[in-house]
C-alpha positions in Angstrom: 48.2 78.1 166.8 45.0 79.0 165.0 43.4 76.4 162.8 43.4 78.6 159.7 46.8 80.3 159.5 47.5 82.5 156.5 50.9 81.5 155.2 53.2 82.6 152.4 55.9 80.2 151.1 59.1 81.7 149.6 60.8 79.3 147.1 61.6 81.2 144.0 63.7 78.8 141.9 64.9 76.7 140.2 62.4 74.3 138.6 63.6 71.3 140.6 63.8 73.3 143.9 60.2 74.6 143.4 59.0 71.0 142.8 60.8 69.8 145.9 58.7 72.3 147.9 55.3 71.1 146.8 54.9 68.4 149.5 55.1 71.2 152.1 51.8 72.5 150.8 50.2 69.1 151.2 51.7 68.7 154.7 50.4 72.1 155.9 46.9 71.5 154.6 46.8 68.0 156.2 47.7 69.6 159.6 45.6 72.8 159.1 42.7 72.0 156.8 41.6 75.6 156.6 45.1 77.1 156.0 45.5 79.7 153.3 48.7 79.3 151.4 50.3 81.7 148.9 53.7 81.2 147.1 56.4 83.6 146.0 58.2 82.2 142.9 60.2 83.2 139.9 57.9 84.3 137.1 59.1 81.6 134.7 58.1 78.9 137.2 54.8 80.4 138.3 52.8 77.6 136.6 54.2 75.0 139.0 52.7 76.1 142.3 49.5 76.7 140.5 49.2 73.0 139.7 48.6 72.3 143.4 44.9 72.9 144.1 45.6 74.2 147.7 47.9 77.1 146.6 45.9 80.3 146.6 47.8 83.3 145.2 51.0 82.8 143.2 53.2 85.9 143.6 55.7 86.1 140.7 59.1 87.7 141.1 61.7 88.3 138.3 65.1 88.2 140.0 66.7 86.8 136.8 65.3 89.6 134.8 65.8 92.3 137.4 69.5 91.5 137.7 70.0 93.0 134.2 69.1 96.4 135.6 68.3 96.8 139.2 67.6 100.5 138.8 65.1 100.0 135.9 63.3 97.3 137.9 63.0 99.1 141.2 59.3 99.8 140.8 58.5 96.2 140.1 60.5 95.1 143.1 58.8 97.7 145.3 55.4 96.5 144.1 56.2 92.9 145.1 57.4 94.0 148.6 54.2 96.1 149.0 52.1 93.1 148.1 53.8 91.0 150.7 53.7 93.7 153.3 50.0 94.5 152.8 48.7 90.9 152.9 48.0 89.8 156.5 50.1 86.7 156.8 50.6 84.8 160.0 53.8 83.2 158.8 56.4 83.7 156.1 58.3 80.5 155.4 61.5 80.7 153.4 62.6 77.2 152.4 65.2 78.4 150.0 67.8 79.8 152.4 69.4 82.3 150.0 69.9 86.0 150.4 67.4 86.7 147.5 64.7 84.7 149.1 65.4 86.1 152.6 64.9 89.6 151.2 61.4 88.8 150.0 60.7 87.1 153.4 61.8 90.3 155.1 59.3 92.3 153.1 56.5 90.6 155.0 55.1 92.0 158.3 54.7 88.7 160.1 56.7 85.9 161.8 59.5 85.2 159.4 60.9 81.7 159.5 63.9 80.1 157.8 67.0 77.9 158.1 69.5 78.6 160.8 73.1 79.7 160.1 74.3 76.1 160.1 71.6 74.9 157.7 71.0 77.7 155.1 72.6 77.4 151.7 73.8 81.0 152.2 74.2 81.4 156.0 73.8 85.2 155.9 70.1 84.6 155.0 69.5 83.5 158.5 69.9 87.1 159.7 66.6 88.1 158.0 64.4 85.7 160.0 62.7 86.0 163.3 62.9 82.3 164.0 65.5 79.9 162.6 65.7 76.1 162.6 68.6 73.7 162.1 67.9 70.9 159.6 70.6 68.4 158.6 72.2 69.2 155.2 72.7 65.5 154.4 68.9 65.0 154.0 67.2 65.1 150.6 65.9 68.5 149.7 62.3 67.4 149.9 62.7 66.3 153.5 64.7 69.4 154.4 61.8 71.6 153.3 59.3 69.4 155.1 61.3 69.4 158.3 61.8 73.2 158.3 58.1 74.0 157.8 57.0 71.4 160.4 59.4 72.9 163.0 58.1 76.4 162.2 54.4 75.5 162.4 54.7 73.0 165.3 53.8 69.6 163.9 55.6 66.4 163.0 56.3 65.2 159.5 54.6 61.9 158.8 54.5 59.6 155.8 55.9 59.8 152.3 55.9 63.1 150.5 52.7 63.9 148.5 53.3 66.5 145.7 49.6 67.0 145.4 49.6 68.0 141.7 47.7 66.5 138.8 48.3 66.5 135.1 46.8 69.7 133.6 44.0 69.4 131.0 45.9 70.9 128.0 45.4 69.9 124.4 48.4 68.6 122.5 47.2 68.1 119.0 50.7 67.1 117.7 51.0 64.2 120.2 50.4 60.7 118.8 47.5 58.8 120.3 49.6 55.7 120.8 51.6 55.1 124.0 54.6 57.4 124.3 57.8 57.7 126.4 59.4 61.1 126.9 63.2 61.3 126.6 64.5 64.3 128.5 67.9 64.6 126.9 68.6 68.3 127.7 70.1 69.8 130.8 71.9 72.9 131.9 75.4 71.5 132.0 77.2 69.4 129.3 78.7 67.1 131.9 75.1 66.1 132.9 74.3 64.9 129.3 74.0 61.2 128.4 75.7 60.0 125.2 73.6 60.5 122.1 74.2 56.9 121.0 72.7 55.7 124.3 69.5 57.7 123.6 69.3 56.3 120.1 69.7 52.7 121.4 67.1 53.3 124.0 64.7 55.0 121.5 64.9 51.9 119.3 64.1 49.6 122.2 61.1 51.7 123.0 59.9 51.6 119.4 60.3 47.8 119.3 58.1 47.7 122.4 55.4 49.8 120.7 56.1 53.2 122.2 56.8 56.5 120.5 59.8 58.4 121.8 59.0 62.1 122.3 61.8 64.5 122.7 61.2 68.0 124.1 63.7 70.9 124.0 64.1 74.4 125.3 66.8 76.1 123.3 68.1 76.1 119.7 71.0 73.9 120.7 68.6 71.4 122.4 66.3 71.5 119.4 69.2 70.5 117.1 70.0 67.6 119.4 66.4 66.5 119.5 66.2 66.6 115.7 69.4 64.5 115.4 68.0 62.0 117.8 64.6 61.9 116.1 66.3 61.3 112.8 68.0 58.2 114.2 65.1 56.8 116.3 62.2 55.2 114.3 59.0 57.2 114.4 60.3 59.5 117.1 58.6 62.9 117.6 60.4 66.2 118.1 58.1 68.2 120.2 57.3 71.9 119.5 58.5 74.5 122.0 56.4 73.9 125.1 55.4 76.1 128.1 55.4 74.5 131.5 51.7 73.6 131.5 52.2 71.9 128.1 55.3 70.1 129.3 53.4 68.9 132.4 50.6 67.6 130.2 53.0 65.8 128.0 54.8 64.2 130.9 51.7 63.3 132.8 50.3 61.3 129.9 53.5 59.4 129.2 53.9 55.7 129.7 57.3 56.4 131.0 59.8 59.3 131.3 63.6 58.9 131.1 65.6 62.0 131.8 68.9 63.4 132.8 69.4 65.7 135.8 66.9 68.4 134.9 63.8 69.9 136.5 61.4 68.2 134.1 62.5 64.8 135.3 61.4 65.9 138.8 58.1 67.1 137.4 57.4 63.7 135.8 58.1 62.0 139.1 55.9 64.4 141.0 53.1 63.6 138.5 53.5 59.9 139.5 54.7 58.8 136.1 57.2 55.9 136.0 60.5 57.9 135.8 64.1 56.9 135.4 66.7 59.6 136.3 70.1 59.4 134.7 72.9 60.9 136.7 76.4 61.4 135.2 77.9 64.4 137.1 75.9 64.8 140.3 74.9 62.9 143.4 71.2 61.8 143.3 71.2 61.2 147.0 70.5 64.8 147.9 68.6 66.2 144.9 67.7 63.2 142.9 64.2 62.0 142.0 62.3 61.5 145.3 58.8 60.2 144.6 58.6 56.6 146.0 58.6 53.4 144.1 57.7 54.8 140.7 61.0 56.9 140.4 64.4 55.4 140.1 67.8 57.1 140.1 70.7 55.6 138.1 74.3 56.5 137.9 76.5 58.9 139.9 79.3 61.4 139.4 81.6 60.0 136.8 79.7 56.8 136.4 76.8 57.1 133.9 74.4 54.2 133.6 74.3 52.0 130.6 71.3 51.5 128.2 70.8 48.1 129.9 70.7 49.7 133.3 67.9 52.0 132.1 65.9 49.3 130.3 66.2 47.1 133.4 65.0 49.9 135.6 62.0 50.5 133.3 61.2 46.8 133.5 61.3 47.1 137.3 58.8 49.9 137.0 56.4 47.8 134.9 57.4 49.3 131.6 58.7 46.4 129.5 61.2 47.3 126.7 
């Protein structure tokens, strides 16, 4: 293979899945120092691949918006396919393994690579690829991505994953100058939530240890919860609505991040911030925080962690509360 392959990665969503694909970029550049790497991603997550200095062009798609009216969106969809067809890629690597990602992969005029029938999340996606590879489904998502791309490009995965991103230089004038911990209380499913009384108890412990608790939110319902929690936690800060770059800046500057099963928890871990993941309804073994010794997963389906579990984990990470 040439030393400077031109590659496009297809991993469109969700936030956590996109983050899990970042180590692939670092792996490729370590093996091929002159490689050029583009990335196809859902428009709402386009800021994430752009945080990696090696990613060249970020190509946004809008499947979530297009679904509202495929007919009205046909010109946009055609434009994306034309862009992928016209750029001279050597490889298109679909690490998502869904029909929607496979369709974008098929728009390219190059060697299209993806998961085999027995490995893809949607097996029919494998029909769209020129080359397919089997990767065990019981491995963490980060390692599945790394193994697939290594097989496609002919190298061996080595070492721990390196997400390769840094905290963006974004001004947050509302953020206190004192040390802060971010409490990621919001998630997409109610069964993934942690009891509000637990958050309050944890917030009080953080305050006693000299840290502000900062609570972001993304919807009106989440804002109401953040306001309730802030009213009960001394000196807590309810963040304004944040875009992804602002959220990354907040997380990257935190003394610690404690979060439920949500993409922002993975972002904090990827930024190498001491992070505790709280799991109440899902198995962290396959899609939990995966960032070495500075990220800890607690709980499992039906067995949420206690406040003492969380404070103990923070102490283990060097954050004494």
